[in-house]
Residue, then its C-alpha position, 0 to 999 in steps of 0.5 A: k514517450y517524450a514526457e520529459n519534453m512535454y511535461y519538463f519532468s526530471e529523470l528522477a520524476l520519470t523513473l519514480n514509479a518504474p517497476e522493480s523486480g522482487t518488491a512486495p506485492t503491496d508495493s504501490r508501483r504494482r497498482p494495476d490501475q496506475r499501470l493501465m493509466e501509464n499505458g494509456r488505457w484510460d477506460e480500463a484504468n478507471a474500471e480497475k480503480q473502481r474495483l480497487e476502491e470497492k475492495q478497500r471499502i469491503s475490507r474496511k467494513r469487515r474490520e469495523a464489523e470484527a471490532a464491533r463484535a469483539t466489543e460486544d463480546g468483550t473479547p480483545y480485538d487487534p486492529y490492523k497494524p502495518l507490517w514493517f512500521e510501528r507508531k511511536k512517540d517522537p522523543i523530541t517532538q512528542e508527536l506520533a510517527h511511524v518508525y521502521k521496525g524491521g523485516y522488509w529487507e529480510s522478506k525481500e531477500k528471501q522473497d517471502w511475502t506470505l505476511c502481505p495482504d492481498i490489496f490489489 
């Protein structure tokens, strides 16, 4: 409340993290630790942040173990790939960039988020 007076935030800055209905469950605006923090529930936000970080560590370790097993077995391993972006070389700069490959807006229109991982 009154953040624009206390911190001199613009209207845009104040609304950037505002919840929006119908977004993917992986949308960063749905981060439960941020919501708790924004509501002034600092201790709960800290605990939730720790839980999320541990969940991310476990997920990373699982992917690393799967990759190691695949290497040992000589089987192909498909590493994690973003759902709606792919890495491509920029034709001008020759640098790798993430380029939108489609699908998000169709999923949003249908409200079909079955491809989204459970990250929170």
